[in-house]
C-alpha positions, 0 to 999 in steps of 0.5 A: 485460463484465468488470469493469475490476479483478478483485473479491477473490476466495475461490476459491484460499483456501477455508481462509481464517478468517472475522471476522478482521482483514484485517492484524493487526501485533503486536509487530513490531520491527527493529533495523538496527545501533544504530538501533531502526527499528521499535519493537514496532508493534501494528496492526489493519487491519479487513476492508473498511477503507481504512487509511492509514498516515502518518508523517514520513520515517525513521518507519519505515512502510516497514519495517513494511509490508515486515515485514507483507508477508514482504520483510524478516523481523522481529526480533520479533513476528508479521504476520497476513493474514486470520488466516494468519501471514506468516512461518510460512506465507508462500505461503499469506499472499501468495496473499491479498496484493497488495503495491506495495513503495516503491523495489523493482526490476521487472523493467524489461527486460519490456514493461508488458503482459508484466510484468503478464502475468508477475505473473498466471502466476507466481500460478498463473492460467491464461494466458486469464484472465491476458490477459483481466485485464492488458488491464482493468488496462492500460486502467483506468490508461490505460497501453494505448497503452504496453502494448508499451513496455519498463518501463525506458522508462516514467515514474516515475508509469507505473511505479507505475501498472504495479506497481500493476496487477501487485499487482492481477492475481489479485485479491487479498483485501489490498492493501498499497501504499507511497506508491502516488501519489508521482509519479503526475499528478493525473488518474491519482492520480484514476483510482487512487482511484477503482479502489482505492474500488470495490476496497474496496467490493466486499469488499477491504481497503487499507492505504496509506502516504502523506505527504499528509494531505489525501489520506488524509483524503479517501480513507481510513476509518481511520489510524495515525500512526507517528514513531520506529518507534512508533504514536502514534495509531491509530482511524477518521479521526474518532477520531485527528483529533478537532476538528482537521484531520488535518495538524493533529493529525499535526503535534501528535503528531509535533512538530518544526515549525521556525519561519522565523526566520533566513531574513529574507534570504528577504524581497524587501522 
């Protein structure tokens, strides 16, 4: 019986350097007009790690991940996936990655099964393997009954899950997931966490952005806090949070917490 989630494989990447970081971000910077969205970000995601990227809205998380995965060209800096430069050797680097971007449109006039199958065939996989893995992924993500439904008719949570299946189909060495749990129900979120934990234990690496500190604290072994396009802290979970919770440490680093003064009209007694 085949594994429900394909394990990371080197078979398509025999030249992949050994002993390198899963993702190395060096001095990435991006400006939109007068706004500096990302200001020289440096990050090392260790191979085999479950890495959380946290920050407030507008911190630069999505822009950073978009540049690191070849979706948005940086103004400055470099991103390497297992030692392969994303912008100098994009095809080689993207073979190593599975990406779940936030807000990018899918081919939603395909059914869920067709979308995952298309993702596999686009990667150059043979049809028999694609068919087998697609069935495995649909079962693991509880989408079998909706396999024939058009993605345009999926709920937001189902859309996240089918996009994750498309990112996993080719058994990448690195998964880059931008807000993968947003709009996902608790049962599905638990299933996804199990899938990702199994993936990491089998040799894969995950970097995930999230607003949910408790989730990151329980799920990840490394974390980086980013705000204003700058990394404020990075390391293992214990190194970053110290004696506090990750949420308290996050608030301390980021600041901006407001009081409820002036809302006395909300009190009912």
